[in-house]
C-alpha positions as CSV (number, residue, x, y, z in Angstrom):
1,X,-2.2,-9.9,11.9
2,X,0.5,-9.6,9.5
3,X,3.3,-6.5,9.4
4,X,3.4,-6.8,5.9
5,X,1.1,-6.5,2.8
6,X,1.9,-7.8,-1.1
7,X,1.7,-5.9,-3.5
8,X,-0.6,-8.1,-5.2
9,X,-2.7,-7.6,-2.3
10,X,-2.7,-3.8,-2.8
11,X,-3.8,-4.1,-6.2
12,X,-7.3,-6.1,-5.2
13,X,-7.4,-3.6,-2.7
14,X,-6.8,-0.8,-4.6
15,X,-8.5,-2.2,-7.8
16,X,-5.6,-0.6,-9.5
17,X,-2.6,-2.1,-11.9
18,X,1.0,-2.8,-11.0
19,X,2.0,-0.6,-13.0
20,X,-0.3,2.3,-11.0
21,X,1.3,1.7,-7.6
22,X,5.0,2.0,-9.2
23,X,3.8,5.6,-10.2
24,X,2.3,6.1,-7.0
25,X,5.6,5.4,-5.9
26,X,7.4,8.0,-7.7
27,X,4.7,10.8,-7.0
28,X,7.0,14.2,-5.9
29,X,4.2,15.0,-3.2
30,X,3.7,12.1,-0.5
31,X,4.8,9.2,-2.6
32,X,3.2,5.3,-1.5
33,X,6.0,4.0,0.7
34,X,8.7,1.6,-0.8
35,X,8.5,-1.7,0.0
36,X,10.3,-3.3,2.6
37,X,10.8,-6.6,1.2
38,X,11.6,-6.4,-2.9
39,X,10.5,-9.0,-5.0
40,X,12.9,-11.3,-7.2
41,X,11.5,-13.5,-9.8
42,X,7.7,-13.9,-9.5
43,X,7.3,-13.0,-5.8
44,X,6.0,-10.3,-4.3
45,X,7.0,-7.0,-3.1
46,X,6.2,-6.8,0.5
47,X,5.1,-3.7,2.6
48,X,4.9,-2.2,5.8
49,X,1.3,-2.0,7.0
50,X,1.6,0.6,9.3
51,X,3.4,2.6,6.9
52,X,0.3,1.6,4.3
53,X,-2.0,2.6,6.5
54,X,-0.9,5.8,7.5
55,X,-0.4,7.1,3.9
56,X,-4.1,5.7,3.1
57,X,-5.6,7.9,6.1
58,X,-3.7,11.3,4.9
59,X,-4.0,10.9,1.2
60,X,-8.2,9.6,1.6
61,X,-8.0,6.8,0.5
62,X,-10.4,4.9,3.2
63,X,-13.3,7.1,2.3
64,X,-12.7,7.4,-1.3
65,X,-12.6,3.8,-1.9
66,X,-14.9,2.9,0.7
67,X,-12.3,0.3,1.9
68,X,-12.0,-0.7,5.9
69,X,-9.1,0.1,7.5
70,X,-5.9,-2.3,7.7
71,X,-4.8,-1.7,11.1
72,X,-7.4,0.0,14.5
73,X,-5.0,1.9,15.9
74,X,-1.8,3.0,13.9
75,X,0.0,3.8,17.5
């Protein structure tokens, strides 16, 4: 299992635009995790999969979007 998820994978997973993801990172209340590896040029940023999975669970994304958990155990 990978320890990162890319920007393009997140956009596809949530069905959102890059602008929406940026806005989610800027929220005052429980913002989306910042990328662990920032993109340069045409590459994708990489986000820590544990941080994203935890954020999804706290914000009800699994139920509201009917998506599968990124990881099965958040330990």
